[in-house]
N, C-alpha and C positions, 0 to 999 in steps of 0.2 A: 612366855614371860614378857618378852619385849612388847607384844601386842597389849598385854594387860597394863603395862606401864604407860603405853600410849593412850589407852582408854582412860586411865586414871588422870593423866595430864589433861586430856580433853575435857574430862568431867569437871576438873577444877576450873578450867577456862570458862566453860559454859555456866557454872555456878556463879562466877564473878559477873557475867553478863546478866544472868537471871536475877541476881541480888538487887539490881537497880529497881526492879518492880516489887520485889519482896514477896512474891507469891509462890513461885516454884523452886524446889530444891531437888537436884538430881541425887538419887539414892544409889543407883547402880546401872551398869551397862546391861542391856538385854540381848540384842542381836544386831547384825548388820545385813542389809539387803542391797539390791542393785541400785536403789535410789538414795539410800541414806542409812542412818543408824536409829535404833530405838532404845530409849532409856526409860527406866522407872523413875518417876518423880513423886515428891511429896507436895500435895496441894493443900496446905494448911491442915495437915493431919490425915488427908485422904490420899491413898496411893493411886497414882494414874500412870498412863503411858504417854511419853513424849516422843514423837517422831520428828527427826530433823533431816531436812533434805541436804544432800551433798551439794557443794558449790562447784565441783569439778566435773560436771556432766557434759560440758561442751555444747554441741548442737542440740542435745536432748534436754537441756535444762528447761527451756520454755515449756516443752511438753510435760516434763516432770512437775513443774510448778502448777500447770493447768490440772494435772491429775491429782495433785495434792489438795488444791482448792476444791476440786470436784468431790473428793472423799469427804471433806468437811461439810459440804452442802448436802451430800447424800445422808450422812449420819444425823444431821440436824433434822431432817424430815422424817426419820424413822425412829419410832419409839416402841421398843420391844426388848424384853429381857434377853432375847437371843441376838441382839445387836449392840455393840459398844455405845454407851451413852456419851454425848458431848454437850457442852454448853455453848451459848451463842458466840462467845469469844474464843472458841476452840482453836481457830486458825489465827496466827499472828506472825509478824516478822520481827526477828530479834536483831537489833542493830549492833554491828561489831565496831571496833575501834578503827580509826584511820580510814583508808580507802577501801577496806574490805567490804564486799557486798553483804547485805543482810542475810541472815539465816531464816529459812522458811520452816515454820514449826506448826505442829498439829498435836493437840492434847486431847486424850480421850480416856474413858473408863479403863482401868486395869482389870482385866478378866482373870481371876485366879483359876488355876488348874493347868491341865496339859492340852496341847493340841492333839488331834486324833492320830497324827503320824507318830508323835512321841509316845502316846498312850499305847499304840499298837506295838511299838518297839519294846516298851516296858513289859508287855504281856507276851513277849517272845513271838510276835507276829502270829499269834493264835487267832483263828477265825472267830468272829462274833456270832452269837446265836441268832435265831430268827426273831425271838422276842426283843433282843437288843436292837436288831436291825429295824424292826417295825417302829419301835419307840423313837429311835434316832431319826429315821426317815420322816416320821410325823412331825417332829420338832422342826426339822429343816424345811419341810414343805410349808409349815405355818410361817416360818420366817420368809421364805420366798414369796408366799402369798402377799405379805405386806410389801416386800421390796417391789414386786411386779405391779401391784396396785398403785404404787407411787410412780409408775412408768420408768422404773430403773431395772437393770439386770446386772448381775455381779461380774461375770466373765472370768472369774478365777477361783471357782470352787474346787477345793482339794482338801485332803485330810489335814494338812498343815495350816489351813485357813479356817479350820473348825475347832473351836475350843470347847473342852468339857469342864464345866464348873464343878466344884466339889458337891453341889446339890443334885448333880445329874443333868442339869440344863445345858444344852448346847448353845454356842454362840458363833455366829458367822462373822469373821473379821476380814480386814484388808479390803476395803471398798475403793482402793486407789484407782482401779481401772474399770470401776462400774460405769455404765453407759446409760444414757436416756434412751428409752424405746423410740422416742420421736427423732433421735439423732440417727436418721436412717442411712442405710448403705449407699443407695445410688447417688444421692445428692453429694454426699461427702467424698465419694470416690472421684467424681468429676472435679471437685475442688482440691483433691489431694490431701484432705484433712484426716484420713483414716490412719490410725496407728494400730498395728496388730500386736496384741498382748495375749499371751496364753502360756499355760504349762502343758507342753505337748502330750504328756501321758494322760491328761485328763480332759483336754480341750476337744470340742467337736470338730469335724472336718471343715465346716463353714467358717470357723473362726480364723483359720489360717489365711483365708482370703479376705478377712476384714468384714465378713457378712454375719457376724454374731447377732443374735436376737435373744429374746427372753427364754426360748426353749433350748438355747445353748446351755443355759444353767442346768437344765434337766440332764443333759448328756454328762456334764462334769459331775453332777450329783451321782448319777448311775455308775460312772467309772470309779468314783470314790468308794462306793459301796461294794463294787467288785473287789477292790483292794481290801476293804474291811472284812468282807465275807470269806475271802480266800487267803489273805495274808500277802497277796501279790497282785500284780496286774497281768491278766492273761485273757486273750480273746476267747479261748475255750474254757471259760471260767465255771460254767455250770457243773462240770464233772468234779470240780474241787469244792463245791458248795452244797454238798449232799445234806447238810443240816437244815436247809430251808425248803419250804413247800414249793410246788410248781407255780401256784399263783403269784408268790412273791418273786420267784425267779423270772416269771413272765413280765412282771412289772419292771424289774431291773433291765431286762432286755428291751422293753419298750422305751425306757429312759435313754438307753445308749443306741437307739436306732440311728442309722446314718443320716437320715433326712429329718429336718425339724418337724415337718408335717406328719411324720410317723410316730412322733413322741406324744406323750399326754398333752391334752389341749391346754391345760393350765395347772397351777399348783393345787388348786381345789380338786381337780380330777385325781391327782395323786393321793390326796388326803382321803377322798371317798374310797378309793380302791384299798388303801391301807387299813381303813376301819373295817371294811368287809373282810379282808384277809385275816385280820386280827381276830375278829369275832368268830368267823367260820372255822379257823384253825383251832380255836379254843373250844368251840361247841361240839364239833364233829366227833372227837374222841369220847365224849360223854354219852352220845346218843345211844350207843350199843348197850349201855348199862340201864337204860330206862325200861320201865314196864308199860304195857298198854293201859289206857289209851294215850298216855302222854307221849310215848315214843312215836306213835302214828301222827299225832298232832304236830310234833316238832319236825319230823321228817317231811311232812307236807309243807311246812313253812320254808324249810331249807331248799326243798326241791322246786317248789312252784313259785316262790316269791323272792326269798332272800337272795338267791343266786342271780336272779335277774337284775338286782340292783347293780351288779358289777358292770352291766352293759347299758346303764341307764342313759348314756349320752349318745346312743345311736341316732343318726339323723333320719327323720321320716322322709319318705319320698312319695309325693302325692301327684297323681295324674289329673289334669283338668281337661274336661271335654265339654264343648258347647259351641254353638254357632255364634257368629258375630253378633255382638250386642247383648249377649246373655248376662254380662256382668261378672266375668271371671276375675278380672283385675280387682274390681271392687270387693269381691268375695275374699281374695287373698288379703287385702288391706283390713277387712273386717275381722278376719281370723287373727291376724298378727297384731291388731290394735294400733297399727301405724300405717301411714301412707307410703308403703314400699313400692307397690306395683303401679306403674304409670297406666292410667286408664286411657285406652286408645281405641280407635275404630278402624278395623281392617276392612278391606274391600271383600265382598263375598267371593267365594270360590278361590281365595288366595291362601294357599297352604303355608303355614309358618310354624315349623316345629322347633322347639327350644326347651332347654332346661336351665333353670336359674335358681340361685339360693337366696333366701332371705334370712337375716340373723336378727334375733331379738334377745336381749339379755344374755348374750353369749351362746344362745341355742340356735341351731340352724334348721330351716325347713326347706327342702328341695322340691321345686315344682317342675313337673314335666307337662308342658303346655302343647296343645295341638290346635292352634288358631286356624279357622277356616275349614276344618275337616267336616263340620256339619253340613257344608254345602256341596260336598263331593258325592259321587255315586260309586257303587261297588266296582264299576267298570273302570273308574278313573285310577291311574297308577298311584295317585296321591293317597288313595284309600288304603292300599296295602302298605305303602311307605310309612304312613302314620301309625298303623298297627305294629309294624316291625320295630319302629322307633320306641314306642311305649313298652313293648314286650322286652326289648333289649335293655331298657332302663330298669326293669324289675321293680316296679312301683309297689308300694304297700297297699294302696287303695286308689280308686278312681272316683272322682266327684263329677257327676254328670249334671251340668248346670243348664237349666232351661228357663226362659221368661214365663211368668205365670199366665200372661194373656195371649201368647203366641203359640200356634200349633206347628207350622212350618214343615220341617223335614223328618217326620216321624219314621218313615220307612228307612231312610238312610241312617238315622240314628240307631234304630234297632239292629240293622244289618252290621253296622260298624261295631257296636258294643258287643253283640253276640259273637262276632268273629274274633274280636279282641280277647274276650273272655276265654274262648276255646283255645286260641293260640297261646295265651298266657298259661293256661293249665297244662298244655302240651309241653311247653318249654320249661316251666318251673315246678310242675306237679303240685300246684296249689291253686285254690280258687281265688279269683280276684274280686275283692269286695267292691261293690258299686253302691253309691248313695245318690239318689235322685234329689237334686236341690232345685226346688221351685222358687226361683228368685224374682225379685221386683214385685212382690205382692203389694207394695205401697202404691203402685200406679194403677192398681185395679180400681174400677169406678166405685164410688166417686173419687177422682184422683186427688182432690184437695183435702179429703178426710184422712187423717192419720193420727189415731190416738190409741196405740196398742197398750196393753195386750188384748188380743182377740181370742174368742173361744173358737178354735178351728177343729173341734172334734167332729169328725165326719158322720158320727152316729147321732148327732144332736138334732136331727130332723130339720135340716136347713131348708127343705123345700115345703115344710108344712106350716110356716108362720110368715106373717107379713111384717116387714121391717117398719118400725115407727120413727126411725131417725137415720141420719146419714151414716152414723157409726154402725148401726145394725145392718144397713144396706151394704156397707163395705164388708162386713163380716160374712154376710150371706154370699156376696159375689166372690170373695176369696175362696170360700168353701167350694163353690161351683167350679172355679178355675182349677182347684186342686183335684177335684174328682175327674175333671176332663183330662188333665195331664196324666193321672193314674190310669185312666182307661187306655190312653195312648201307649203307656209303657208298663202295663201290668205284668208282663212276662219277663221284664228286664231285671227288676229288683223289688224286694219287699220293703226296703228302707227308703223313706222319703222325708224331707224336711222343708217346709215352707219358710222362706227367710226374706228379709230386706237387708241387703248388704251395702246400701247406699251410705256413703260417708265422705261427702265432698264439701263444696263451698256452701251448701245450704244447711250444714250442720250434721250432727250424728243421728241418722235414722235407722241405725242397725236394730234388727229385731230377730230373735230366735237364734242368734249366732252361738250363744253359749250352749244351747241344746244341740245345735249341729256339731259343735266341738266334742260334746259327750258321745254323740253317735259315731263320729269318726274314731274316737278313742276306743269305743266298744267294738268297732268293726275291724280294727287292725289286730292281727293275730299275734304279733311278736310283742311281748311285754316291754322289751328294751325300746322298741319303736314307739309304743304307747307313751312311755315316760318322756321320751325325746319330744314327742308331739306336745305333751302337756307343758313341758318347759318352754317350748318355742312360742306357743300361742298366748294370747292376752287374757283368755277367759278365767275369771276368778272361780267360777263354779267347777270347772274341770280341775284346776289346781287344788282346790279343796278336796275334791273326790280322790285325787291321787295321794294327796297328803294324808287323808284319812286312812287309806290303805297302808301307807307307810306307818302310821300311828298304830294300827292294829297289829301289823307284823312285828313291830318293835315291842309292843306290850306283850305279845305272845312269847317272844324270845326272852324277854325279861322275866316272865313267870317261870320259864324253864331254868334259867341260870341265876335266879334271884338271890341266891346265897353267895354268889361270887361278885364282890363289889366292883372289881376292876372291869369285868365283862358288862355288868349293868351300866356302869358309867360310859363304856365304849358304845353300847347300844343306844343310850340316850343321846350321846354326842352325835352319833351317826344319824339319828332321827332328825335332830335339829338341822344338821348339815343337808340332808336330803330334801327337807321341806324348804329350806332357804334357797336351795339351788334350782328349784322349779318356780321360785317366786321372783322378786325383783332384786337383782344383785346390789343395787345401790343401798337398799335397806340392810343387806347382809354386811356390806363394807363398814357400816356404822358401828358394828358390835361384834366381838368374838363370841364363839359358842360358850366358852367358859364364863364370860361376863354375862351373857344372856341367862344362863342357868343360875348364876349367882344372883342376878336381879330378881329372878323368879322366887328365890329362896329354896332352891333344891338342896336337900341334905341327904347324903348317902345313908342307906339303911340295909340291914341284912334280913329284914322281914319281907318274904317273897310277895305277899299280897299287897303290902305297902308300895313295893317297887312297881308292881303292875299299875296300881292307881296313879303313882307318880309319873310313870311313863305316858299313860293316857293323857294326863294333865299337861305334861310337857308338850305333847303333840298338839293339844288344843291351843296352848299359849303360842306355839310356833306358827300355827295357822293364823292366829289373830294378828301377830306382829309382822310376819314376813309376807303373808299372802293378802290379808285384809288391810295391811298398812296401818294398823292401830298403834297406839303408843305403848311404851313399855309398861306403864302403869295399868293400862287396860289389859295387856297380855298377862300381867301378874294376877289381876283379878280373875281372868279366865282360868288360869292355872289353879288358883286357890279353890274356886268354885267346883271345877271338875275333879280335883283331888279329893275334896271333902265328899262329893257325891259318890265317887268310886270306892273310897275307903269304907263308907257305910255299906255299900253293896257287897264288897269283897271280904269284910272283916271276919266273918265266921265261916266262910266258904271253904269246902274241901276241894281237892284237885279237880274232881269231875264237875263240881259246881262252877269253878273258875273257867273251865273250858266251855261250859254252857253259856256263861256270861259273855265270854269273848265271841262266841258264835252268834249270840244275840246282837252284840255290837256290830258284828259283820253284816247281819241281815238289815240292821238299821241303816248302815252306810249304803248298802246296796239299794234299799228302797228310797233313800233320800236323794241319791245322785243318779239312779238308774244305771248303775254299773254292776257287772257280775260279782257275786260274793266271793270272798277269798276261799271259803270252804263250801263245797257243794252240799246240797241237802242230803245226798246219798252217802256222805262220809260217815264213818262210824263215830260214835261218841265214846 
């Protein structure tokens, strides 16, 4: 009672000070924290929250003021229904009478509802369901996507800092100890500027040392959901959360991994996994009730394609082999679409083994290089050392790079690669794919002629006609060089690609690189690695090929669950997400999935065939916008055109007819991009 009287007295004093401005009127006391008190205020008819910093913080006051101002700046930059809204003048100093120091104030949106800690208490600490956990995790991952994209991280995620609005939307509050990602640990540690803030039950190990980073938020998020899923915080939590599936439990465990690098790469990664868990957990129970051929069709999708999406971010590991001057560094730059690798000249017979990673658009490509190996002999210790190194690295594919005009060390090359392939199979019980890359075709005589594309079909009768121009002479000579190199290495590999990877000070002369990327994609056996490669490379053609497979898979699943609106929406959201994530992330940051679908004019329907047409159209629009970089209006036109075409095609189709149409689309994609079909010709109809 005494405390209530003190609060009322303080409320009256504050209202007197606030009345000078005439804007805010304190309505009631809400809570008190370590730094100050929180009040509900009326802002000309709108309820808001006013946080006032205490003045008796001693040595901590300056840091508290800094954090107060920081929260204001963070909230100004973030515009999302899951984050309290503020106005430009949200932070102000309230002058007191006499010699008293000013009060530091922060006004923000009042979020109605309960925080999740209180919500859990009201529900008797009863565990939430898998459905509820997925929905809430999705919302919070979307909020964190925005926060992290602005180069901030929260540092204090816990149930009491998560509000549940009456409409079911979650909001993340209390950004007082949020930190800029660029405000890095090492520099601040030396300056003594780091302040450790955390709630021990939810904070990751690195935060106690002042080493928090954006993935620290994932740990706190995971610990919060351990609490929500079990009603308590327990290290052996899985035994108490039997209501959730193994994939969801695995995701929670990944979130609370002890080391940041063991946690999800980013919030978008979390969203992808949640969408897949949601769809798969909803679809699988229904599969057993299906009749053939639909059951076979759906099982094929789930088994061979959909489950691979979970592992889509696996980093491809590519071995490069070639003698000095073959253009390996230029090749890496050409594939990545950026000048990553430093083009250098090594001395012959100098062995230099190394692995290095390149990152493009958040996707990594790991290169295992063996510079100088081409000049060694089998008797040289470096020969076996290089083989052991590449085998140990367990690469997904080897690119054998040779100059078009040079013959050189054929015997050593064949010995090395044959031994490498044998050792790789013995160690890993898998065949090592090898692609012969005939590089530098631009310098084939005449060297100053370069006007691709050229007809490099070896069956075109290159030796039976006389060239009538420099261009035709170039084409003829390139074909002769290709044939000569194939004769040298005919027993090594059946896959070859002639290219020009040159991309330096004289401009972009790259040629046939997109075709090479497709061949690498087709040669890699693991689908997760395939998709990782597609995301890391710059090639539009390969990205469109992968996106087209996503589109077909999503349309097939939509046909199967077309009468369940929630699942259809989830599949379509996931389709856009997957396509966006192998494209350019800058384009993705400019628009949310919901806004993108809204701009297209997507409207939910319970008509199965309409949903199939709509999903195919969404895929085309996403390819247009995210991969081809076209405008939203152009993407919308692509959506409308594809939807109208597919609706006409599917309107009166029976189940068997729809499956045939989807298989025909599959064959079209395979023929267009030269990739294997989703469904083999031998599959039953």
